[in-house]
PADOKE-443551 format. One record per residue (C-alpha): residue in one letter; x, y, z. Coordinates in Angstrom, 3 decimals, decimal comma. Example, Ala and Ser with C-alpha at 12.3 -4.5 7.8 and 13.67 -1.06 7.14 Angstrom:
<sites>
SITE   marpa          u          v          w
SITE       a     12,300     -4,500      7,800
SITE       s     13,670     -1,060      7,140
</sites>
This chain:
<sites>
SITE   marpa          u          v          w
SITE       m     -2,143     11,893     -8,906
SITE       t      0,365     12,353     -5,618
SITE       m      3,531     10,936     -5,406
SITE       d      2,015      9,416     -1,802
SITE       s     -1,549      7,653     -3,897
SITE       l      1,082      6,311     -6,753
SITE       n      3,261      4,856     -3,908
SITE       q      0,240      3,712     -2,201
SITE       q     -1,463      1,720     -5,471
SITE       l      1,952      0,319     -5,804
SITE       r      2,563     -1,190     -2,468
SITE       q     -1,164     -2,734     -2,480
SITE       k      0,447     -4,237     -5,837
SITE       e      3,235     -5,689     -4,050
SITE       i      5,638     -3,587     -5,296
SITE       f      7,739     -1,555     -3,217
SITE       n     10,724      0,015     -5,278
SITE       i      9,113      2,087     -8,178
SITE       e     12,141      0,927    -10,349
SITE       d     10,580     -2,369    -10,445
SITE       v      7,759     -0,617    -12,793
SITE       q      8,121     -1,600    -16,354
SITE       y      4,880      0,091    -17,149
SITE       a      1,583      1,775    -15,451
SITE       l     -1,131      3,119    -16,839
SITE       l     -3,717      4,975    -14,863
SITE       e     -7,391      3,840    -16,232
SITE       i    -10,532      5,770    -16,166
SITE       n    -12,027      4,882    -13,328
SITE       g     -8,842      5,926    -11,345
SITE       k     -6,693      2,587    -10,244
SITE       l     -3,363      1,503    -11,802
SITE       s     -3,014     -1,088    -14,173
SITE       i      1,057     -1,815    -13,848
SITE       q      3,319     -4,142    -15,728
SITE       k      6,496     -5,288    -14,223
SITE       k      9,937     -5,275    -15,609
SITE       k     10,423     -9,055    -17,038
SITE       e     12,791     -9,933    -14,984
SITE       l     10,269     -9,524    -11,688
SITE       q      7,712    -11,161    -13,595
SITE       p      6,211    -14,534    -12,447
SITE       v      8,171    -17,584    -13,878
SITE       t      5,499    -19,272    -16,530
SITE       l      5,755    -23,190    -18,403
SITE       k      6,501    -21,211    -21,593
SITE       d      9,403    -19,176    -19,948
SITE       l     10,724    -22,429    -19,181
SITE       q      9,940    -24,227    -22,107
SITE       l      7,848    -27,003    -21,059
SITE       n      5,590    -29,076    -22,620
SITE       t      2,312    -29,064    -21,379
SITE       d      0,958    -31,444    -23,474
SITE       k      2,065    -34,919    -21,524
SITE       s      0,252    -35,905    -18,457
SITE       i      2,347    -37,543    -15,227
SITE       q      1,218    -39,525    -13,073
SITE       f      2,799    -40,623     -9,750
SITE       s      1,247    -42,818     -6,730
SITE       l     -0,720    -41,303     -4,085
SITE       q     -0,857    -44,118     -0,925
SITE       g     -0,664    -46,989     -3,340
SITE       a     -3,350    -45,416     -5,506
SITE       l     -1,901    -44,561     -9,257
SITE       k     -3,173    -41,219    -10,200
SITE       a     -3,418    -39,235    -13,729
SITE       f     -3,373    -35,533    -14,174
</sites>
């Protein structure tokens, strides 16, 4: 794999700086699997230590909805 093709595959995964990659693996099918550095990964409820067991209720045009 050339640097050009590596950069192209990274760009397709919205990674424009190779230094943002924690781990990369070239799969058998020629595709690249990427793990971004922890500080660049999306925040999850677990990261925020939020409890997802509770339902949320709010009013939508006067009708009470539970989620």
